[in-house]
C-alpha positions, -999 to +999 in steps of 0.1 A: +174-097+842+174-071+814+149-076+787+165-088+755+160-062+727+138-074+700+155-079+666+143-058+638+128-079+612+138-066+579+113-076+553+129-085+520+121-061+492+102-079+466+118-075+432+096-057+406+088-083+378+108-080+346+097-090+312+119-100+283+119-080+250+127-105+224+139-078+200+167-064+222+169-096+243+168-075+276+147-078+307+128-046+314+103-033+338+066-033+330+066+005+325+092+001+296+065-016+276+032-003+261-001-017+272-014-045+250-049-043+235-050-081+229-072-097+257-053-130+254-021-115+264-020-123+301+010-099+309-010-070+297+019-055+278+032-056+243+058-080+231+082-052+220+096-026+245+091+012+240+128+017+230+127-010+203+094+002+189+108+037+186+141+026+171+120+009+142+095+039+139+122+066+139+147+046+119+175+043+144+211+042+127+234+020+147+263+034+127+257+070+135+238+065+167+210+088+156+176+086+144+172+091+107+135+101+110+101+086+107+084+076+075+048+061+070+064+028+064+086+027+094+058+039+117+034+012+103+060-015+109+064-005+145+027-003+149+022-038+134+047-053+158+029-036+187-005-047+174-016-011+174-037+004+145-025+027+118-048+056+106-040+081+080-058+109+098-036+103+129-004+101+109-013+135+093-022+151+127+011+138+141+032+149+112+019+185+114+021+186+151+058+175+152+065+201+123+050+231+144+077+253+160+065+251+196+062+211+197+088+190+214+073+158+201+084+137+173+060+122+148+062+088+166+057+105+200+027+124+188+012+093+172+015+071+203+000+100+225-030+099+202-033+062+207-041+068+243-072+088+234-106+071+243-117+066+206-087+043+200-089+024+234-088-013+228-081-011+190-055-034+174-036-036+141-064-054+123-087-023+131-067+002+112-066+015+077-040-009+064-059-039+075-091-026+059-072-021+027-060-057+027-096-069+035-110-049+006-085-062-018-091-098-007-128-093-011-122-079-046-100-108-055-125-133-042-153-116-062-132-118-093-122-155-086-159-163-082-166-145-115-141-163-135-151-197-122-186-193-138-195-222-161-212-204-191-194-208-224-187-170-226-172-169-192-151-200-198-138-182-229-128-152-208-112-173-181-092-191-207-081-159-225-071-144-191-050-175-181-034-177-215-024-140-216-010-142-180+012-172-189+024-154-221+032-123-201+052-145-175+070-162-203+080-130-222+086-107-193+101-131-169+079-121-139+044-109-133+044-071-135+008-069-123+012-090-094+005-063-068-020-045-090-049-034-066-077-045-086-079-081-097-107-075-121-084-051-142-059-078-148-074-096-178-074-062-197-038-055-186-024-089-195-043-088-229-029-054-238+006-061-227+007-093-248-003-072-279+023-047-274+053-068-267+075-077-298+108-094-301+127-061-298+110-053-266+118-087-251+154-080-255+152-043-240+145-041-205+141-003-204+115-007-233+097-034-216+094-013-185+081+016-206+055-006-222+043-019-189+038+017-176+019+028-208-004-002-205-012+008-168-017+043-181-042+032-208-061+014-181-064+044-159-074+066-189-102+042-197-115+043-161-114+080-161-132+080-196-159+057-181-164+081-151-167+111-174-193+091-196-213+082-166-214+119-153-223+131-186-252+106-193-276+127-173-280+161-191-296+176-159-265+168-139-238+179-163-237+214-150-232+202-115-204+179-126-186+205-148-158+210-125-152+173-118-154+165-156-129+190-164-104+179-137-109+143-149-102+155-187-071+173-176-059+141-158-066+122-190-046+146-211-018+145-187-017+106-187-019+105-225+010+131-228+031+111-204+025+078-222+032+094-256+065+110-242+075+076-226+069+058-259+089+083-280+118+082-255+120+044-259+113+043-296+080+026-291+056+048-312+077+046-343+091+011-341+064-008-322+059-044-334+063-042-371+050-077-376+017-065-364-008-041-380-004-005-377-040-001-366-057-001-332-035-028-317-004-006-319+006+018-291+001+048-313-033+035-325-044+029-290-034+065-280-055+079-308-084+057-298-083+070-262-080+106-274-114+103-292 
């Protein structure tokens, strides 16, 4: 009796695991995702797939089916969703690399390539420059809040004036023009100056109101520059070493004053500012003269 030939056992080919990208709602291979740097992510991959991240970073246009091009904001948005860090120095390098004639990389492609270098291994969004700025701002705001909650009579007076001026600005302007101002400690001065510069005519003129807000911010910048110049000029022995910096700061002050003056004249603020108030230091023109001293 002839031996029965053995049947070939065909082993089933195991399917490669697929992962769902919630942004395009498609299942994709692991290679279609970036490696996650979050140790708590058990899949080891990012939530967003590479294609969706590229479309955000490079501003994909569904209408024209083309990429409009990267901006800092679009790259930052993609990195935040991928939980990858943003660094200004990497952006600058990637931008120049993409612009070079012999490069085939996009800004996004160059940036992601840099993220594979050893110095960035394991870093997440919170380790980048953007998160640091948020942290610094939060610390400054906390310091200021701690400052204005002091209980001495003088501090209580400052706190009351700050809150009163802020409420007045909200009432007269209709919104908080300094809501996103980076330094919380500057806001008491900004609100106080703005309240002094707003008259009935300004309340009815949106363009004039915007101009006054810009001028108040310019005054604040000028005052900071003047403080810096005074500090560098205080030590006679160091004035020579600081001459170049002092000159640059003085030039900046001149430009800011010139811009504020032009903005005021264009909107009729210098001539017609709040006739019910004194024409002295509290007027815009008076304030400009004070800062020029």
